[in-house]
Structure formats: structure tokens, C-alpha cells
PyMOL Python script that loads the backbone (N, CA, C, O; Angstrom):
from pymol import cmd

cmd.read_pdbstr("""\
ATOM      1  N   UNK A   1     -42.615 -12.950  12.418  1.00  0.00           N
ATOM      2  CA  UNK A   1     -42.866 -11.579  11.982  1.00  0.00           C
ATOM      3  C   UNK A   1     -44.097 -11.002  12.675  1.00  0.00           C
ATOM      4  O   UNK A   1     -44.119  -9.827  13.042  1.00  0.00           O
ATOM      5  N   UNK A   2     -45.116 -11.835  12.851  1.00  0.00           N
ATOM      6  CA  UNK A   2     -46.346 -11.346  13.457  1.00  0.00           C
ATOM      7  C   UNK A   2     -46.126 -10.956  14.919  1.00  0.00           C
ATOM      8  O   UNK A   2     -46.718  -9.990  15.399  1.00  0.00           O
ATOM      9  N   UNK A   3     -45.277 -11.703  15.625  1.00  0.00           N
ATOM     10  CA  UNK A   3     -44.998 -11.399  17.026  1.00  0.00           C
ATOM     11  C   UNK A   3     -44.317 -10.035  17.160  1.00  0.00           C
ATOM     12  O   UNK A   3     -44.605  -9.289  18.096  1.00  0.00           O
ATOM     13  N   UNK A   4     -43.422  -9.708  16.237  1.00  0.00           N
ATOM     14  CA  UNK A   4     -42.763  -8.401  16.272  1.00  0.00           C
ATOM     15  C   UNK A   4     -43.780  -7.283  16.095  1.00  0.00           C
ATOM     16  O   UNK A   4     -43.660  -6.233  16.727  1.00  0.00           O
ATOM     17  N   UNK A   5     -44.778  -7.496  15.243  1.00  0.00           N
ATOM     18  CA  UNK A   5     -45.813  -6.484  15.049  1.00  0.00           C
ATOM     19  C   UNK A   5     -46.602  -6.267  16.329  1.00  0.00           C
ATOM     20  O   UNK A   5     -46.911  -5.126  16.674  1.00  0.00           O
ATOM     21  N   UNK A   6     -46.938  -7.350  17.046  1.00  0.00           N
ATOM     22  CA  UNK A   6     -47.679  -7.224  18.302  1.00  0.00           C
ATOM     23  C   UNK A   6     -46.863  -6.460  19.333  1.00  0.00           C
ATOM     24  O   UNK A   6     -47.384  -5.596  20.038  1.00  0.00           O
ATOM     25  N   UNK A   7     -45.586  -6.786  19.414  1.00  0.00           N
ATOM     26  CA  UNK A   7     -44.716  -6.097  20.368  1.00  0.00           C
ATOM     27  C   UNK A   7     -44.619  -4.620  20.017  1.00  0.00           C
ATOM     28  O   UNK A   7     -44.641  -3.772  20.909  1.00  0.00           O
ATOM     29  N   UNK A   8     -44.512  -4.299  18.733  1.00  0.00           N
ATOM     30  CA  UNK A   8     -44.431  -2.897  18.331  1.00  0.00           C
ATOM     31  C   UNK A   8     -45.735  -2.165  18.635  1.00  0.00           C
ATOM     32  O   UNK A   8     -45.702  -0.992  19.007  1.00  0.00           O
ATOM     33  N   UNK A   9     -46.884  -2.828  18.486  1.00  0.00           N
ATOM     34  CA  UNK A   9     -48.160  -2.197  18.838  1.00  0.00           C
ATOM     35  C   UNK A   9     -48.241  -1.937  20.337  1.00  0.00           C
ATOM     36  O   UNK A   9     -48.753  -0.899  20.757  1.00  0.00           O
ATOM     37  N   UNK A  10     -47.745  -2.862  21.144  1.00  0.00           N
ATOM     38  CA  UNK A  10     -47.717  -2.648  22.593  1.00  0.00           C
ATOM     39  C   UNK A  10     -46.827  -1.458  22.923  1.00  0.00           C
ATOM     40  O   UNK A  10     -47.171  -0.643  23.779  1.00  0.00           O
ATOM     41  N   UNK A  11     -45.691  -1.355  22.254  1.00  0.00           N
ATOM     42  CA  UNK A  11     -44.793  -0.218  22.459  1.00  0.00           C
ATOM     43  C   UNK A  11     -45.490   1.085  22.080  1.00  0.00           C
ATOM     44  O   UNK A  11     -45.301   2.100  22.749  1.00  0.00           O
ATOM     45  N   UNK A  12     -46.292   1.071  21.019  1.00  0.00           N
ATOM     46  CA  UNK A  12     -47.035   2.271  20.628  1.00  0.00           C
ATOM     47  C   UNK A  12     -47.974   2.715  21.746  1.00  0.00           C
ATOM     48  O   UNK A  12     -48.048   3.905  22.053  1.00  0.00           O
ATOM     49  N   UNK A  13     -48.687   1.780  22.355  1.00  0.00           N
ATOM     50  CA  UNK A  13     -49.602   2.131  23.437  1.00  0.00           C
ATOM     51  C   UNK A  13     -48.850   2.596  24.680  1.00  0.00           C
ATOM     52  O   UNK A  13     -49.324   3.478  25.397  1.00  0.00           O
ATOM     53  N   UNK A  14     -47.696   2.018  24.938  1.00  0.00           N
ATOM     54  CA  UNK A  14     -46.876   2.481  26.060  1.00  0.00           C
ATOM     55  C   UNK A  14     -46.430   3.915  25.820  1.00  0.00           C
ATOM     56  O   UNK A  14     -46.423   4.725  26.747  1.00  0.00           O
ATOM     57  N   UNK A  15     -46.058   4.238  24.587  1.00  0.00           N
ATOM     58  CA  UNK A  15     -45.674   5.615  24.248  1.00  0.00           C
ATOM     59  C   UNK A  15     -46.844   6.563  24.487  1.00  0.00           C
ATOM     60  O   UNK A  15     -46.654   7.651  25.030  1.00  0.00           O
ATOM     61  N   UNK A  16     -48.051   6.164  24.087  1.00  0.00           N
ATOM     62  CA  UNK A  16     -49.231   7.003  24.310  1.00  0.00           C
ATOM     63  C   UNK A  16     -49.469   7.221  25.800  1.00  0.00           C
ATOM     64  O   UNK A  16     -49.686   8.353  26.232  1.00  0.00           O
ATOM     65  N   UNK A  17     -49.432   6.156  26.582  1.00  0.00           N
ATOM     66  CA  UNK A  17     -49.675   6.263  28.022  1.00  0.00           C
ATOM     67  C   UNK A  17     -48.619   7.134  28.691  1.00  0.00           C
ATOM     68  O   UNK A  17     -48.950   7.982  29.520  1.00  0.00           O
ATOM     69  N   UNK A  18     -47.364   6.936  28.340  1.00  0.00           N
ATOM     70  CA  UNK A  18     -46.294   7.748  28.928  1.00  0.00           C
ATOM     71  C   UNK A  18     -46.423   9.216  28.539  1.00  0.00           C
ATOM     72  O   UNK A  18     -46.227  10.100  29.372  1.00  0.00           O
ATOM     73  N   UNK A  19     -46.752   9.477  27.280  1.00  0.00           N
ATOM     74  CA  UNK A  19     -46.905  10.860  26.827  1.00  0.00           C
ATOM     75  C   UNK A  19     -48.046  11.581  27.525  1.00  0.00           C
ATOM     76  O   UNK A  19     -47.891  12.722  27.958  1.00  0.00           O
ATOM     77  N   UNK A  20     -49.195  10.917  27.636  1.00  0.00           N
ATOM     78  CA  UNK A  20     -50.335  11.542  28.312  1.00  0.00           C
ATOM     79  C   UNK A  20     -50.093  11.662  29.814  1.00  0.00           C
ATOM     80  O   UNK A  20     -50.540  12.626  30.436  1.00  0.00           O
ATOM     81  N   UNK A  21     -49.394  10.701  30.398  1.00  0.00           N
ATOM     82  CA  UNK A  21     -49.053  10.793  31.825  1.00  0.00           C
ATOM     83  C   UNK A  21     -48.099  11.953  32.076  1.00  0.00           C
ATOM     84  O   UNK A  21     -48.248  12.687  33.053  1.00  0.00           O
ATOM     85  N   UNK A  22     -47.127  12.115  31.195  1.00  0.00           N
ATOM     86  CA  UNK A  22     -46.189  13.229  31.309  1.00  0.00           C
ATOM     87  C   UNK A  22     -46.932  14.562  31.215  1.00  0.00           C
ATOM     88  O   UNK A  22     -46.657  15.485  31.982  1.00  0.00           O
ATOM     89  N   UNK A  23     -47.872  14.659  30.275  1.00  0.00           N
ATOM     90  CA  UNK A  23     -48.668  15.885  30.138  1.00  0.00           C
ATOM     91  C   UNK A  23     -49.497  16.132  31.394  1.00  0.00           C
ATOM     92  O   UNK A  23     -49.631  17.276  31.828  1.00  0.00           O
ATOM     93  N   UNK A  24     -50.056  15.074  31.984  1.00  0.00           N
ATOM     94  CA  UNK A  24     -50.858  15.226  33.199  1.00  0.00           C
ATOM     95  C   UNK A  24     -50.006  15.704  34.373  1.00  0.00           C
ATOM     96  O   UNK A  24     -50.451  16.534  35.165  1.00  0.00           O
ATOM     97  N   UNK A  25     -48.793  15.188  34.487  1.00  0.00           N
ATOM     98  CA  UNK A  25     -47.901  15.617  35.571  1.00  0.00           C
ATOM     99  C   UNK A  25     -47.516  17.078  35.395  1.00  0.00           C
ATOM    100  O   UNK A  25     -47.532  17.843  36.359  1.00  0.00           O
ATOM    101  N   UNK A  26     -47.174  17.467  34.186  1.00  0.00           N
ATOM    102  CA  UNK A  26     -46.840  18.876  33.931  1.00  0.00           C
ATOM    103  C   UNK A  26     -48.055  19.760  34.206  1.00  0.00           C
ATOM    104  O   UNK A  26     -47.921  20.841  34.780  1.00  0.00           O
ATOM    105  N   UNK A  27     -49.237  19.304  33.798  1.00  0.00           N
ATOM    106  CA  UNK A  27     -50.469  20.059  34.028  1.00  0.00           C
ATOM    107  C   UNK A  27     -50.679  20.299  35.523  1.00  0.00           C
ATOM    108  O   UNK A  27     -51.021  21.409  35.930  1.00  0.00           O
ATOM    109  N   UNK A  28     -50.477  19.271  36.339  1.00  0.00           N
ATOM    110  CA  UNK A  28     -50.684  19.392  37.782  1.00  0.00           C
ATOM    111  C   UNK A  28     -49.690  20.347  38.432  1.00  0.00           C
ATOM    112  O   UNK A  28     -50.003  20.967  39.449  1.00  0.00           O
ATOM    113  N   UNK A  29     -48.518  20.470  37.868  1.00  0.00           N
ATOM    114  CA  UNK A  29     -47.483  21.319  38.450  1.00  0.00           C
ATOM    115  C   UNK A  29     -47.435  22.715  37.845  1.00  0.00           C
ATOM    116  O   UNK A  29     -46.490  23.463  38.094  1.00  0.00           O
ATOM    117  N   UNK A  30     -48.430  23.069  37.063  1.00  0.00           N
ATOM    118  CA  UNK A  30     -48.498  24.385  36.431  1.00  0.00           C
ATOM    119  C   UNK A  30     -49.676  25.148  37.014  1.00  0.00           C
ATOM    120  O   UNK A  30     -50.754  24.584  37.199  1.00  0.00           O
ATOM    121  N   UNK A  31     -49.476  26.421  37.301  1.00  0.00           N
ATOM    122  CA  UNK A  31     -50.519  27.214  37.943  1.00  0.00           C
ATOM    123  C   UNK A  31     -51.301  28.101  36.977  1.00  0.00           C
ATOM    124  O   UNK A  31     -52.511  28.263  37.139  1.00  0.00           O
ATOM    125  N   UNK A  32     -50.644  28.671  35.990  1.00  0.00           N
ATOM    126  CA  UNK A  32     -51.309  29.605  35.092  1.00  0.00           C
ATOM    127  C   UNK A  32     -52.266  28.883  34.148  1.00  0.00           C
ATOM    128  O   UNK A  32     -51.930  27.848  33.572  1.00  0.00           O
ATOM    129  N   UNK A  33     -53.463  29.447  34.001  1.00  0.00           N
ATOM    130  CA  UNK A  33     -54.477  28.823  33.154  1.00  0.00           C
ATOM    131  C   UNK A  33     -54.039  28.730  31.699  1.00  0.00           C
ATOM    132  O   UNK A  33     -54.297  27.722  31.040  1.00  0.00           O
ATOM    133  N   UNK A  34     -53.383  29.761  31.193  1.00  0.00           N
ATOM    134  CA  UNK A  34     -52.984  29.744  29.789  1.00  0.00           C
ATOM    135  C   UNK A  34     -51.931  28.664  29.539  1.00  0.00           C
ATOM    136  O   UNK A  34     -51.935  28.023  28.488  1.00  0.00           O
ATOM    137  N   UNK A  35     -51.031  28.462  30.505  1.00  0.00           N
ATOM    138  CA  UNK A  35     -50.034  27.398  30.359  1.00  0.00           C
ATOM    139  C   UNK A  35     -50.690  26.024  30.418  1.00  0.00           C
ATOM    140  O   UNK A  35     -50.313  25.115  29.679  1.00  0.00           O
ATOM    141  N   UNK A  36     -51.673  25.880  31.299  1.00  0.00           N
ATOM    142  CA  UNK A  36     -52.409  24.614  31.370  1.00  0.00           C
ATOM    143  C   UNK A  36     -53.142  24.348  30.055  1.00  0.00           C
ATOM    144  O   UNK A  36     -53.172  23.220  29.564  1.00  0.00           O
ATOM    145  N   UNK A  37     -53.726  25.399  29.498  1.00  0.00           N
ATOM    146  CA  UNK A  37     -54.429  25.255  28.225  1.00  0.00           C
ATOM    147  C   UNK A  37     -53.464  24.837  27.113  1.00  0.00           C
ATOM    148  O   UNK A  37     -53.799  23.990  26.285  1.00  0.00           O
ATOM    149  N   UNK A  38     -52.278  25.426  27.095  1.00  0.00           N
ATOM    150  CA  UNK A  38     -51.279  25.065  26.083  1.00  0.00           C
ATOM    151  C   UNK A  38     -50.819  23.614  26.235  1.00  0.00           C
ATOM    152  O   UNK A  38     -50.604  22.922  25.240  1.00  0.00           O
ATOM    153  N   UNK A  39     -50.671  23.158  27.470  1.00  0.00           N
ATOM    154  CA  UNK A  39     -50.286  21.765  27.713  1.00  0.00           C
ATOM    155  C   UNK A  39     -51.352  20.827  27.171  1.00  0.00           C
ATOM    156  O   UNK A  39     -51.034  19.836  26.514  1.00  0.00           O
ATOM    157  N   UNK A  40     -52.615  21.134  27.442  1.00  0.00           N
ATOM    158  CA  UNK A  40     -53.710  20.291  26.953  1.00  0.00           C
ATOM    159  C   UNK A  40     -53.782  20.331  25.431  1.00  0.00           C
ATOM    160  O   UNK A  40     -54.017  19.304  24.793  1.00  0.00           O
ATOM    161  N   UNK A  41     -53.581  21.505  24.848  1.00  0.00           N
ATOM    162  CA  UNK A  41     -53.618  21.629  23.390  1.00  0.00           C
ATOM    163  C   UNK A  41     -52.507  20.804  22.738  1.00  0.00           C
ATOM    164  O   UNK A  41     -52.751  20.092  21.764  1.00  0.00           O
ATOM    165  N   UNK A  42     -51.304  20.898  23.267  1.00  0.00           N
ATOM    166  CA  UNK A  42     -50.187  20.120  22.720  1.00  0.00           C
ATOM    167  C   UNK A  42     -50.450  18.623  22.893  1.00  0.00           C
ATOM    168  O   UNK A  42     -50.186  17.838  21.982  1.00  0.00           O
ATOM    169  N   UNK A  43     -50.969  18.227  24.052  1.00  0.00           N
ATOM    170  CA  UNK A  43     -51.276  16.811  24.284  1.00  0.00           C
ATOM    171  C   UNK A  43     -52.347  16.320  23.315  1.00  0.00           C
ATOM    172  O   UNK A  43     -52.266  15.195  22.822  1.00  0.00           O
ATOM    173  N   UNK A  44     -53.347  17.152  23.039  1.00  0.00           N
ATOM    174  CA  UNK A  44     -54.408  16.766  22.106  1.00  0.00           C
ATOM    175  C   UNK A  44     -53.863  16.624  20.685  1.00  0.00           C
ATOM    176  O   UNK A  44     -54.242  15.703  19.962  1.00  0.00           O
ATOM    177  N   UNK A  45     -52.982  17.528  20.289  1.00  0.00           N
ATOM    178  CA  UNK A  45     -52.377  17.435  18.956  1.00  0.00           C
ATOM    179  C   UNK A  45     -51.506  16.184  18.850  1.00  0.00           C
ATOM    180  O   UNK A  45     -51.521  15.497  17.829  1.00  0.00           O
ATOM    181  N   UNK A  46     -50.753  15.893  19.899  1.00  0.00           N
ATOM    182  CA  UNK A  46     -49.936  14.680  19.900  1.00  0.00           C
ATOM    183  C   UNK A  46     -50.807  13.424  19.897  1.00  0.00           C
ATOM    184  O   UNK A  46     -50.421  12.405  19.326  1.00  0.00           O
ATOM    185  N   UNK A  47     -51.979  13.490  20.531  1.00  0.00           N
ATOM    186  CA  UNK A  47     -52.927  12.371  20.515  1.00  0.00           C
ATOM    187  C   UNK A  47     -53.403  12.099  19.087  1.00  0.00           C
ATOM    188  O   UNK A  47     -53.486  10.945  18.668  1.00  0.00           O
ATOM    189  N   UNK A  48     -53.712  13.153  18.349  1.00  0.00           N
ATOM    190  CA  UNK A  48     -54.130  12.986  16.950  1.00  0.00           C
ATOM    191  C   UNK A  48     -52.976  12.414  16.127  1.00  0.00           C
ATOM    192  O   UNK A  48     -53.178  11.515  15.311  1.00  0.00           O
ATOM    193  N   UNK A  49     -51.772  12.934  16.342  1.00  0.00           N
ATOM    194  CA  UNK A  49     -50.606  12.427  15.606  1.00  0.00           C
ATOM    195  C   UNK A  49     -50.359  10.956  15.942  1.00  0.00           C
ATOM    196  O   UNK A  49     -50.061  10.155  15.056  1.00  0.00           O
ATOM    197  N   UNK A  50     -50.485  10.604  17.225  1.00  0.00           N
ATOM    198  CA  UNK A  50     -50.303   9.207  17.619  1.00  0.00           C
ATOM    199  C   UNK A  50     -51.362   8.323  16.962  1.00  0.00           C
ATOM    200  O   UNK A  50     -51.047   7.236  16.479  1.00  0.00           O
ATOM    201  N   UNK A  51     -52.610   8.781  16.939  1.00  0.00           N
ATOM    202  CA  UNK A  51     -53.679   8.004  16.317  1.00  0.00           C
ATOM    203  C   UNK A  51     -53.430   7.777  14.839  1.00  0.00           C
ATOM    204  O   UNK A  51     -53.659   6.682  14.327  1.00  0.00           O
ATOM    205  N   UNK A  52     -52.961   8.810  14.151  1.00  0.00           N
ATOM    206  CA  UNK A  52     -52.620   8.660  12.723  1.00  0.00           C
ATOM    207  C   UNK A  52     -51.491   7.659  12.541  1.00  0.00           C
ATOM    208  O   UNK A  52     -51.560   6.787  11.675  1.00  0.00           O
ATOM    209  N   UNK A  53     -50.459   7.785  13.353  1.00  0.00           N
ATOM    210  CA  UNK A  53     -49.316   6.881  13.266  1.00  0.00           C
ATOM    211  C   UNK A  53     -49.738   5.435  13.537  1.00  0.00           C
ATOM    212  O   UNK A  53     -49.370   4.524  12.795  1.00  0.00           O
ATOM    213  N   UNK A  54     -50.513   5.235  14.604  1.00  0.00           N
ATOM    214  CA  UNK A  54     -50.929   3.889  14.986  1.00  0.00           C
ATOM    215  C   UNK A  54     -51.786   3.243  13.898  1.00  0.00           C
ATOM    216  O   UNK A  54     -51.551   2.094  13.522  1.00  0.00           O
ATOM    217  N   UNK A  55     -52.764   3.966  13.400  1.00  0.00           N
ATOM    218  CA  UNK A  55     -53.652   3.389  12.392  1.00  0.00           C
ATOM    219  C   UNK A  55     -52.972   3.271  11.028  1.00  0.00           C
ATOM    220  O   UNK A  55     -53.317   2.386  10.246  1.00  0.00           O
ATOM    221  N   UNK A  56     -52.019   4.141  10.734  1.00  0.00           N
ATOM    222  CA  UNK A  56     -51.238   3.981   9.508  1.00  0.00           C
ATOM    223  C   UNK A  56     -50.396   2.709   9.593  1.00  0.00           C
ATOM    224  O   UNK A  56     -50.285   1.956   8.626  1.00  0.00           O
ATOM    225  N   UNK A  57     -49.808   2.486  10.767  1.00  0.00           N
ATOM    226  CA  UNK A  57     -48.976   1.296  10.954  1.00  0.00           C
ATOM    227  C   UNK A  57     -49.798   0.014  10.813  1.00  0.00           C
ATOM    228  O   UNK A  57     -49.319  -0.965  10.240  1.00  0.00           O
ATOM    229  N   UNK A  58     -51.024   0.010  11.328  1.00  0.00           N
ATOM    230  CA  UNK A  58     -51.876  -1.180  11.242  1.00  0.00           C
ATOM    231  C   UNK A  58     -52.663  -1.217   9.940  1.00  0.00           C
ATOM    232  O   UNK A  58     -53.492  -2.104   9.733  1.00  0.00           O
ATOM    233  N   UNK A  59     -52.402  -0.251   9.064  1.00  0.00           N
ATOM    234  CA  UNK A  59     -53.039  -0.157   7.742  1.00  0.00           C
ATOM    235  C   UNK A  59     -54.561  -0.033   7.824  1.00  0.00           C
ATOM    236  O   UNK A  59     -55.287  -0.598   7.006  1.00  0.00           O
ATOM    237  N   UNK A  60     -55.032   0.714   8.824  1.00  0.00           N
ATOM    238  CA  UNK A  60     -56.464   0.957   8.965  1.00  0.00           C
ATOM    239  C   UNK A  60     -56.800   2.446   8.948  1.00  0.00           C
ATOM    240  O   UNK A  60     -57.917   2.831   9.293  1.00  0.00           O
ATOM    241  N   UNK A  61     -55.860   3.272   8.557  1.00  0.00           N
ATOM    242  CA  UNK A  61     -56.097   4.711   8.572  1.00  0.00           C
ATOM    243  C   UNK A  61     -56.998   5.103   7.409  1.00  0.00           C
ATOM    244  O   UNK A  61     -56.710   4.801   6.251  1.00  0.00           O
ATOM    245  N   UNK A  62     -58.094   5.782   7.738  1.00  0.00           N
ATOM    246  CA  UNK A  62     -58.956   6.360   6.714  1.00  0.00           C
ATOM    247  C   UNK A  62     -59.474   7.699   7.229  1.00  0.00           C
ATOM    248  O   UNK A  62     -59.159   8.106   8.347  1.00  0.00           O
ATOM    249  N   UNK A  63     -60.263   8.375   6.412  1.00  0.00           N
ATOM    250  CA  UNK A  63     -60.697   9.728   6.771  1.00  0.00           C
ATOM    251  C   UNK A  63     -61.603   9.736   7.991  1.00  0.00           C
ATOM    252  O   UNK A  63     -61.635  10.729   8.718  1.00  0.00           O
ATOM    253  N   UNK A  64     -62.339   8.658   8.237  1.00  0.00           N
ATOM    254  CA  UNK A  64     -63.258   8.634   9.381  1.00  0.00           C
ATOM    255  C   UNK A  64     -62.502   8.473  10.699  1.00  0.00           C
ATOM    256  O   UNK A  64     -62.875   9.068  11.710  1.00  0.00           O
ATOM    257  N   UNK A  65     -61.463   7.684  10.685  1.00  0.00           N
ATOM    258  CA  UNK A  65     -60.638   7.539  11.890  1.00  0.00           C
ATOM    259  C   UNK A  65     -59.925   8.850  12.185  1.00  0.00           C
ATOM    260  O   UNK A  65     -59.857   9.276  13.338  1.00  0.00           O
ATOM    261  N   UNK A  66     -59.395   9.489  11.151  1.00  0.00           N
ATOM    262  CA  UNK A  66     -58.749  10.785  11.329  1.00  0.00           C
ATOM    263  C   UNK A  66     -59.745  11.819  11.850  1.00  0.00           C
ATOM    264  O   UNK A  66     -59.410  12.625  12.718  1.00  0.00           O
ATOM    265  N   UNK A  67     -60.963  11.794  11.322  1.00  0.00           N
ATOM    266  CA  UNK A  67     -62.008  12.709  11.789  1.00  0.00           C
ATOM    267  C   UNK A  67     -62.341  12.449  13.250  1.00  0.00           C
ATOM    268  O   UNK A  67     -62.503  13.389  14.029  1.00  0.00           O
ATOM    269  N   UNK A  68     -62.444  11.184  13.626  1.00  0.00           N
ATOM    270  CA  UNK A  68     -62.768  10.841  15.012  1.00  0.00           C
ATOM    271  C   UNK A  68     -61.698  11.346  15.979  1.00  0.00           C
ATOM    272  O   UNK A  68     -62.024  11.977  16.984  1.00  0.00           O
ATOM    273  N   UNK A  69     -60.439  11.076  15.688  1.00  0.00           N
ATOM    274  CA  UNK A  69     -59.353  11.543  16.553  1.00  0.00           C
ATOM    275  C   UNK A  69     -59.335  13.072  16.625  1.00  0.00           C
ATOM    276  O   UNK A  69     -59.117  13.641  17.695  1.00  0.00           O
ATOM    277  N   UNK A  70     -59.563  13.728  15.501  1.00  0.00           N
ATOM    278  CA  UNK A  70     -59.557  15.197  15.475  1.00  0.00           C
ATOM    279  C   UNK A  70     -60.709  15.773  16.285  1.00  0.00           C
ATOM    280  O   UNK A  70     -60.527  16.753  17.007  1.00  0.00           O
ATOM    281  N   UNK A  71     -61.891  15.179  16.175  1.00  0.00           N
ATOM    282  CA  UNK A  71     -63.043  15.682  16.926  1.00  0.00           C
ATOM    283  C   UNK A  71     -62.889  15.450  18.425  1.00  0.00           C
ATOM    284  O   UNK A  71     -63.282  16.300  19.224  1.00  0.00           O
ATOM    285  N   UNK A  72     -62.327  14.320  18.813  1.00  0.00           N
ATOM    286  CA  UNK A  72     -62.078  14.076  20.238  1.00  0.00           C
ATOM    287  C   UNK A  72     -61.084  15.106  20.772  1.00  0.00           C
ATOM    288  O   UNK A  72     -61.284  15.660  21.853  1.00  0.00           O
ATOM    289  N   UNK A  73     -60.023  15.361  20.024  1.00  0.00           N
ATOM    290  CA  UNK A  73     -59.032  16.354  20.443  1.00  0.00           C
ATOM    291  C   UNK A  73     -59.650  17.746  20.515  1.00  0.00           C
ATOM    292  O   UNK A  73     -59.378  18.500  21.449  1.00  0.00           O
ATOM    293  N   UNK A  74     -60.474  18.085  19.539  1.00  0.00           N
ATOM    294  CA  UNK A  74     -61.135  19.388  19.541  1.00  0.00           C
ATOM    295  C   UNK A  74     -62.072  19.530  20.734  1.00  0.00           C
ATOM    296  O   UNK A  74     -62.136  20.594  21.350  1.00  0.00           O
ATOM    297  N   UNK A  75     -62.795  18.469  21.063  1.00  0.00           N
ATOM    298  CA  UNK A  75     -63.689  18.491  22.221  1.00  0.00           C
ATOM    299  C   UNK A  75     -62.898  18.677  23.514  1.00  0.00           C
ATOM    300  O   UNK A  75     -63.309  19.444  24.385  1.00  0.00           O
ATOM    301  N   UNK A  76     -61.787  17.994  23.644  1.00  0.00           N
ATOM    302  CA  UNK A  76     -60.944  18.140  24.835  1.00  0.00           C
ATOM    303  C   UNK A  76     -60.416  19.565  24.939  1.00  0.00           C
ATOM    304  O   UNK A  76     -60.408  20.144  26.026  1.00  0.00           O
ATOM    305  N   UNK A  77     -59.980  20.131  23.831  1.00  0.00           N
ATOM    306  CA  UNK A  77     -59.468  21.505  23.837  1.00  0.00           C
ATOM    307  C   UNK A  77     -60.575  22.485  24.208  1.00  0.00           C
ATOM    308  O   UNK A  77     -60.357  23.390  25.013  1.00  0.00           O
ATOM    309  N   UNK A  78     -61.755  22.313  23.631  1.00  0.00           N
ATOM    310  CA  UNK A  78     -62.875  23.205  23.937  1.00  0.00           C
ATOM    311  C   UNK A  78     -63.286  23.104  25.401  1.00  0.00           C
ATOM    312  O   UNK A  78     -63.485  24.126  26.057  1.00  0.00           O
ATOM    313  N   UNK A  79     -63.415  21.895  25.915  1.00  0.00           N
ATOM    314  CA  UNK A  79     -63.813  21.726  27.315  1.00  0.00           C
ATOM    315  C   UNK A  79     -62.752  22.254  28.270  1.00  0.00           C
ATOM    316  O   UNK A  79     -63.085  22.799  29.323  1.00  0.00           O
ATOM    317  N   UNK A  80     -61.491  22.102  27.921  1.00  0.00           N
ATOM    318  CA  UNK A  80     -60.445  22.653  28.781  1.00  0.00           C
ATOM    319  C   UNK A  80     -60.463  24.177  28.750  1.00  0.00           C
ATOM    320  O   UNK A  80     -60.230  24.820  29.773  1.00  0.00           O
ATOM    321  N   UNK A  81     -60.735  24.755  27.590  1.00  0.00           N
ATOM    322  CA  UNK A  81     -60.822  26.218  27.499  1.00  0.00           C
ATOM    323  C   UNK A  81     -61.982  26.736  28.342  1.00  0.00           C
ATOM    324  O   UNK A  81     -61.864  27.773  28.995  1.00  0.00           O
ATOM    325  N   UNK A  82     -63.089  26.024  28.329  1.00  0.00           N
ATOM    326  CA  UNK A  82     -64.225  26.428  29.163  1.00  0.00           C
ATOM    327  C   UNK A  82     -63.920  26.221  30.645  1.00  0.00           C
ATOM    328  O   UNK A  82     -64.215  27.088  31.467  1.00  0.00           O
ATOM    329  N   UNK A  83     -63.336  25.080  30.985  1.00  0.00           N
ATOM    330  CA  UNK A  83     -63.032  24.775  32.381  1.00  0.00           C
ATOM    331  C   UNK A  83     -61.983  25.692  32.971  1.00  0.00           C
ATOM    332  O   UNK A  83     -62.050  26.024  34.155  1.00  0.00           O
ATOM    333  N   UNK A  84     -61.024  26.104  32.177  1.00  0.00           N
ATOM    334  CA  UNK A  84     -59.972  27.003  32.646  1.00  0.00           C
ATOM    335  C   UNK A  84     -60.356  28.466  32.475  1.00  0.00           C
ATOM    336  O   UNK A  84     -59.566  29.365  32.766  1.00  0.00           O
ATOM    337  N   UNK A  85     -61.563  28.692  32.003  1.00  0.00           N
ATOM    338  CA  UNK A  85     -62.116  30.031  31.770  1.00  0.00           C
ATOM    339  C   UNK A  85     -61.269  30.842  30.789  1.00  0.00           C
ATOM    340  O   UNK A  85     -61.118  32.054  30.942  1.00  0.00           O
ATOM    341  N   UNK A  86     -60.722  30.165  29.786  1.00  0.00           N
ATOM    342  CA  UNK A  86     -60.030  30.852  28.697  1.00  0.00           C
ATOM    343  C   UNK A  86     -61.077  31.520  27.809  1.00  0.00           C
ATOM    344  O   UNK A  86     -60.892  32.645  27.344  1.00  0.00           O
ATOM    345  N   UNK A  87     -62.178  30.807  27.582  1.00  0.00           N
ATOM    346  CA  UNK A  87     -63.330  31.377  26.880  1.00  0.00           C
ATOM    347  C   UNK A  87     -64.546  31.247  27.788  1.00  0.00           C
ATOM    348  O   UNK A  87     -64.613  30.352  28.632  1.00  0.00           O
ATOM    349  N   UNK A  88     -65.496  32.142  27.606  1.00  0.00           N
ATOM    350  CA  UNK A  88     -66.713  32.124  28.420  1.00  0.00           C
ATOM    351  C   UNK A  88     -67.916  32.353  27.528  1.00  0.00           C
ATOM    352  O   UNK A  88     -67.860  33.106  26.556  1.00  0.00           O
ATOM    353  N   UNK A  89     -69.005  31.687  27.881  1.00  0.00           N
ATOM    354  CA  UNK A  89     -70.247  31.919  27.167  1.00  0.00           C
ATOM    355  C   UNK A  89     -71.093  32.974  27.856  1.00  0.00           C
ATOM    356  O   UNK A  89     -71.869  33.677  27.209  1.00  0.00           O
ATOM    357  N   UNK A  90     -70.943  33.083  29.165  1.00  0.00           N
ATOM    358  CA  UNK A  90     -71.763  34.051  29.919  1.00  0.00           C
ATOM    359  C   UNK A  90     -70.895  34.919  30.781  1.00  0.00           C
ATOM    360  O   UNK A  90     -71.402  35.791  31.487  1.00  0.00           O
TER     361      UNK A  90
END
""", "prot")
cmd.dss("prot")
cmd.show_as("cartoon", "prot")
cmd.util.cbc("prot")
cmd.orient("prot")
């Protein structure tokens, strides 16, 4: 039973890597800044969902882990908005 759990955890990480790689490929092939921003936003939301799923499966999900994943996603979204000049400070 324990071996099946390890294999399923490896599959979870493969899903994460494939999903983020797919988002990166789409990002590279998109020219409009707003579309790039939407791709990053969707990828960040899926990252949070994946983190919740993974930690729920391993029975380690708590509010601090959820907060950490959410803050990382928010930081990525904010930095992408600044980098793509969706928002400007000056």
C-alpha cells in the first residue's frame, strides 16, 4: 500500500511539471501582454489548487500551507503584471 502512495505522489509532481511546462510553452507563443498575464494567472491558480490537492492527499494541509501557496501565487501574478506593464507604479 505504501508503494502505491509513493507512485501516486510522483504522478502528482509529474502533473505539476507538465502543467507548468504547458503554461510556459503557451506563454512563449503568445504575443499580447494581457493574454500572457491571463496565462500566468491561470497557472498560478492551478498551482494553488495543486498544492491544496497534494497536501490534502498527504494529510498535511493546514491554513499556513494554504497561505504560503496563495502568497507565492499572488507574488507571481503581481510580478508578472509589473513585468508585462499591466500595472505601473511610475
